[in-house]
C-alpha positions as CSV (number, residue, x, y, z in Angstrom):
1,M,31.0,-34.9,4.7
2,P,32.4,-31.7,6.1
3,T,29.5,-29.8,4.6
4,I,26.9,-32.1,6.1
5,W,28.5,-31.7,9.6
6,F,28.7,-28.0,9.2
7,R,24.9,-27.8,8.4
8,M,24.1,-30.0,11.3
9,L,26.1,-27.8,13.7
10,R,24.5,-24.8,12.2
11,R,21.1,-26.2,12.9
12,L,22.0,-27.1,16.4
13,R,23.4,-23.6,17.0
14,Y,20.2,-22.1,15.6
15,E,18.0,-24.1,17.9
16,Y,20.2,-23.2,20.9
17,L,20.2,-19.5,20.2
18,R,16.5,-19.4,19.6
19,R,16.1,-20.2,23.3
20,F,18.5,-17.6,24.6
21,E,19.3,-14.9,22.0
22,N,17.0,-12.7,20.0
23,P,17.8,-11.1,17.7
24,A,21.0,-12.3,16.0
25,V,23.3,-10.4,13.7
26,L,24.3,-12.5,10.6
27,E,27.0,-12.0,8.0
28,T,25.6,-13.6,4.9
29,R,26.4,-13.7,1.2
30,Q,24.0,-10.9,0.5
31,G,24.7,-8.6,3.4
32,I,24.6,-8.2,7.1
33,F,21.2,-8.7,8.8
34,R,19.9,-8.4,12.3
35,V,17.1,-10.9,12.4
36,P,14.7,-12.3,15.0
37,I,15.2,-16.0,15.7
38,A,12.9,-16.7,18.7
39,V,10.1,-17.1,16.1
40,P,10.7,-19.5,13.2
41,D,10.3,-16.8,10.6
42,P,11.3,-18.4,7.2
43,I,13.4,-15.6,5.9
44,S,15.4,-15.2,9.1
45,R,15.8,-19.0,9.4
46,E,17.2,-19.3,5.8
47,L,19.6,-16.4,6.3
48,F,20.8,-18.1,9.5
49,L,21.1,-21.7,8.2
50,F,22.2,-21.1,4.6
51,G,23.7,-17.6,4.5
52,S,21.2,-16.4,1.9
53,F,17.6,-16.1,0.9
54,E,16.5,-16.3,-2.7
55,L,19.9,-15.3,-3.8
56,E,20.0,-17.8,-6.7
57,L,16.6,-16.4,-7.9
58,M,18.0,-12.9,-7.7
59,N,21.0,-13.8,-9.7
60,E,19.1,-15.7,-12.4
61,A,16.4,-13.1,-12.7
62,M,18.9,-10.2,-13.1
63,E,20.8,-12.2,-15.7
64,L,17.6,-12.5,-17.7
65,V,16.7,-8.8,-17.2
66,R,20.1,-7.8,-18.5
67,R,19.9,-10.1,-21.4
68,L,16.6,-8.8,-22.5
69,S,17.3,-5.1,-21.9
70,G,21.0,-4.9,-22.6
71,R,21.6,-3.3,-19.2
72,T,25.0,-3.1,-17.6
73,R,25.5,-5.0,-14.4
74,G,25.7,-2.8,-11.3
75,K,23.6,0.1,-12.8
76,G,20.0,1.0,-12.2
77,T,17.3,1.1,-9.5
78,L,15.3,-1.6,-8.0
79,I,11.7,-1.1,-6.8
80,D,11.2,-3.6,-4.0
81,I,7.5,-3.9,-3.1
82,G,7.0,-5.8,0.1
83,A,10.6,-5.3,1.2
84,N,10.4,-7.0,4.6
85,N,13.7,-6.7,6.3
86,G,15.5,-5.5,3.2
87,V,16.8,-8.9,2.1
88,T,16.2,-8.3,-1.6
89,S,17.2,-4.6,-1.8
90,I,20.3,-5.1,0.3
91,G,21.2,-8.3,-1.5
92,M,20.9,-6.6,-4.9
93,L,23.3,-3.9,-4.0
94,V,25.8,-5.9,-1.9
95,T,26.2,-8.5,-4.7
96,G,26.7,-5.7,-7.3
97,Q,23.5,-6.4,-9.3
98,L,22.2,-2.7,-9.0
99,D,23.4,0.5,-7.4
100,S,20.2,1.8,-5.8
101,A,16.8,0.7,-4.5
102,I,13.4,2.0,-3.4
103,A,12.3,-0.4,-0.6
104,I,8.6,-0.2,0.3
105,E,7.4,-2.0,3.4
106,P,4.1,-1.2,5.2
107,E,4.4,-3.2,8.5
108,P,6.0,-1.0,11.2
109,V,8.2,-3.8,12.8
110,N,9.4,-5.1,9.5
111,F,10.1,-1.5,8.4
112,G,12.2,-0.9,11.6
113,R,14.3,-4.0,10.7
114,L,14.6,-2.8,7.2
115,R,16.0,0.6,8.3
116,D,18.3,-1.1,10.8
117,N,19.7,-3.5,8.2
118,V,20.2,-0.8,5.6
119,T,22.3,1.1,8.1
120,L,24.3,-2.0,9.1
121,N,25.3,-2.4,5.5
122,G,26.2,1.3,5.0
123,L,23.5,1.8,2.3
124,D,21.5,4.7,3.7
125,A,22.4,6.9,0.8
126,S,21.6,4.1,-1.8
127,I,18.3,2.6,-0.5
128,L,15.2,4.9,-0.1
129,Q,12.9,3.4,2.5
130,L,9.2,4.0,2.4
131,N,6.8,2.9,5.2
132,C,3.6,2.5,3.3
133,A,1.5,0.0,1.3
134,L,0.6,0.1,-2.4
135,S,-2.9,-0.4,-3.9
136,D,-5.1,0.7,-6.8
137,R,-6.0,4.0,-5.1
138,K,-5.1,6.2,-2.1
139,T,-6.7,4.6,0.9
140,T,-6.2,3.0,4.3
141,L,-5.8,-0.8,4.3
142,A,-6.5,-3.4,6.9
143,F,-3.3,-5.3,7.4
144,E,-3.3,-8.7,9.1
145,L,-0.2,-9.9,10.9
146,S,1.3,-13.4,11.1
147,D,3.0,-14.3,14.4
148,T,5.1,-17.0,12.8
149,N,6.0,-15.7,9.3
150,Y,6.9,-12.0,9.1
151,G,6.8,-12.3,5.3
152,D,3.1,-13.4,5.5
153,H,1.6,-10.1,6.8
154,R,-1.2,-9.4,4.3
155,V,-3.9,-7.0,3.2
156,R,-7.3,-8.2,4.5
157,V,-10.3,-7.4,2.2
158,S,-12.6,-9.4,4.4
159,V,-12.5,-12.3,6.9
160,D,-14.1,-14.6,4.3
161,P,-13.4,-13.2,0.8
162,A,-15.8,-14.6,-1.8
163,G,-16.1,-17.8,0.1
164,V,-12.4,-18.7,-0.3
165,R,-11.4,-21.3,2.3
166,E,-9.1,-20.3,5.1
167,D,-5.9,-22.5,5.4
168,F,-3.8,-20.4,7.8
169,R,-6.2,-19.2,10.4
170,E,-6.2,-15.7,9.0
171,S,-9.4,-14.7,10.7
172,E,-7.6,-15.0,14.1
173,R,-4.8,-12.7,13.2
174,P,-4.5,-9.2,14.7
175,V,-5.1,-6.3,12.2
176,I,-3.6,-2.9,11.9
177,D,-4.3,0.0,9.6
178,V,-1.7,1.1,7.0
179,P,-1.7,4.0,4.6
180,A,-1.6,3.1,0.9
181,D,-1.4,4.9,-2.4
182,T,-0.7,3.8,-6.0
183,L,2.8,3.1,-7.2
184,D,2.3,5.7,-9.9
185,A,1.5,8.4,-7.4
186,T,4.3,7.3,-5.0
187,L,7.0,7.5,-7.7
188,A,5.6,10.8,-8.9
189,G,6.3,12.3,-5.5
190,L,10.0,11.2,-5.4
191,P,13.1,13.1,-6.7
192,S,14.0,12.1,-10.2
193,R,17.3,10.6,-9.1
194,W,15.3,7.6,-7.7
195,T,13.0,7.2,-10.7
196,N,14.9,7.9,-13.9
197,D,16.7,4.6,-14.2
198,I,14.4,1.9,-12.8
199,A,15.8,-1.5,-13.9
200,V,13.4,-3.9,-12.4
201,I,10.4,-4.2,-10.0
202,W,10.4,-6.9,-7.4
203,I,7.1,-7.6,-5.8
204,D,5.9,-10.1,-3.1
205,V,2.8,-8.9,-1.4
206,Q,1.1,-12.2,-0.6
207,G,-1.6,-12.2,-3.3
208,Y,-2.3,-8.5,-3.4
209,E,-0.2,-8.0,-6.5
210,G,-3.2,-7.5,-8.8
211,L,-4.3,-4.4,-6.9
212,V,-0.7,-3.0,-7.0
213,F,-0.5,-3.6,-10.7
214,S,-3.8,-1.8,-11.2
215,G,-2.3,1.3,-9.6
216,A,0.9,1.1,-11.5
217,R,-0.3,1.3,-15.1
218,R,1.8,4.4,-16.0
219,T,4.9,2.9,-14.5
220,L,4.4,-0.5,-16.1
221,E,3.9,1.2,-19.5
222,R,7.6,1.9,-19.4
223,G,8.3,-1.8,-20.1
224,I,10.1,-2.3,-16.8
225,P,10.5,-6.1,-16.1
226,V,8.6,-7.3,-13.0
227,V,9.7,-10.2,-10.9
228,S,6.6,-11.3,-9.0
229,E,5.5,-14.0,-6.7
230,V,2.4,-15.8,-8.1
231,W,0.3,-17.4,-5.3
232,P,-3.2,-18.4,-6.4
233,Y,-4.5,-19.0,-2.9
234,G,-3.2,-15.5,-1.8
235,I,-4.7,-13.9,-4.9
236,M,-8.1,-15.3,-4.1
237,R,-7.8,-14.4,-0.4
238,A,-7.1,-10.8,-1.6
239,G,-10.5,-10.7,-3.2
240,M,-9.5,-11.2,-6.9
241,T,-10.5,-14.2,-9.0
242,L,-7.9,-16.0,-10.9
243,D,-9.7,-15.1,-14.2
244,A,-9.5,-11.4,-13.3
245,F,-5.9,-11.6,-12.3
246,S,-5.0,-13.5,-15.5
247,A,-6.9,-10.9,-17.6
248,L,-5.0,-8.1,-15.9
249,V,-1.7,-9.7,-16.6
250,G,-2.7,-10.1,-20.2
251,E,-3.5,-6.4,-20.5
252,I,0.0,-5.3,-19.3
253,W,2.5,-7.9,-20.6
254,Q,3.2,-10.1,-23.6
255,S,5.4,-12.7,-21.9
256,F,6.1,-14.4,-18.6
257,W,9.1,-16.4,-17.7
258,V,9.2,-19.4,-15.3
259,R,12.2,-21.3,-13.9
260,R,12.3,-24.7,-15.4
261,R,15.2,-27.1,-14.6
262,G,17.6,-24.3,-13.7
263,R,16.8,-21.7,-16.3
264,F,14.0,-19.3,-17.1
265,V,11.7,-20.4,-19.9
266,R,9.5,-17.9,-21.8
267,Y,5.8,-18.4,-22.3
268,P,3.3,-16.2,-24.1
269,V,0.9,-14.4,-21.8
270,L,-2.0,-16.3,-23.3
271,A,-0.7,-19.4,-21.4
272,F,-0.8,-17.6,-18.0
273,R,-4.3,-18.8,-17.0
274,A,-3.2,-22.4,-17.5
275,F,-0.1,-21.7,-15.4
276,L,-2.3,-20.6,-12.5
277,D,-4.2,-23.9,-12.9
278,E,-0.8,-25.7,-12.8
279,L,0.0,-24.1,-9.5
280,G,-3.5,-24.9,-8.1
281,S,-5.1,-23.3,-5.1
282,N,-3.6,-25.5,-2.4
283,G,-0.8,-23.1,-1.4
284,D,1.8,-23.6,-4.1
285,Y,3.4,-20.5,-5.5
286,E,6.2,-19.6,-8.0
287,N,8.2,-16.5,-8.8
288,V,7.9,-15.4,-12.4
289,V,9.3,-12.6,-14.6
290,F,6.7,-10.5,-16.5
291,T,8.1,-8.7,-19.6
292,C,6.8,-6.6,-22.5
293,D,9.6,-8.0,-24.7
294,R,8.8,-9.8,-27.9
295,E,12.1,-11.8,-28.1
296,K,12.0,-15.4,-29.1
297,A,12.3,-18.0,-26.4
298,N,15.8,-19.6,-26.2
């Protein structure tokens, strides 16, 4: 009962502050964050109401990564692609999963929040922050902005890509230009202290993952595990067919891991196309871990 009452009071406080205070500084289980609350942004809302965002996913994914790679907890670098306000990069370091991160965020307002939050947590020397996008080549991308979900800013390939239906009024969103390059080229231009011990790549770019993977072949050949959001609707809106995305995944990895009933379960990459069909194209998504391992499923 005390927990129920605490949650109710937390929700009431959230709704009250949304009217009068923006932003709010929160002390959470994965760091300190200054977040906007006047808009019902999902990441900010979860940090406020529950004191964490995807923290269980982070912990379980890193446990799997360490089990497969034999890595020591607290050592290694995270590449955080689509870093938003720093919730993953900061969370990984504050909870002791890793000791450094490269946080890549193209949208200027989100990037400002990322820099602010990194400083709030005293992690300026441990998190390298890059204000750019990633793609399959060096280019300038049209980037559409959501006014209700700051994690749903997306690369726009066209207003009506390949006839894919529009579920979130994307064509009405304002658009900015952002510079982009490949992950391979981006990492090649960094000091070796940031790139010598990459433990995991974490990517959430709202369906544009396939283009990022295409520009990261040299990096991915190193066998670095990749935790990725898989969102069929977003993949198609980004101009890639599900068949093409599945084929690309099959060229790079041997296995993918899905959370089933509280644990990660391994599937051969040949089953990935069926997994996309399982998710469907109605907006469902899942976070998976792609690996080049050949270990047996537990």
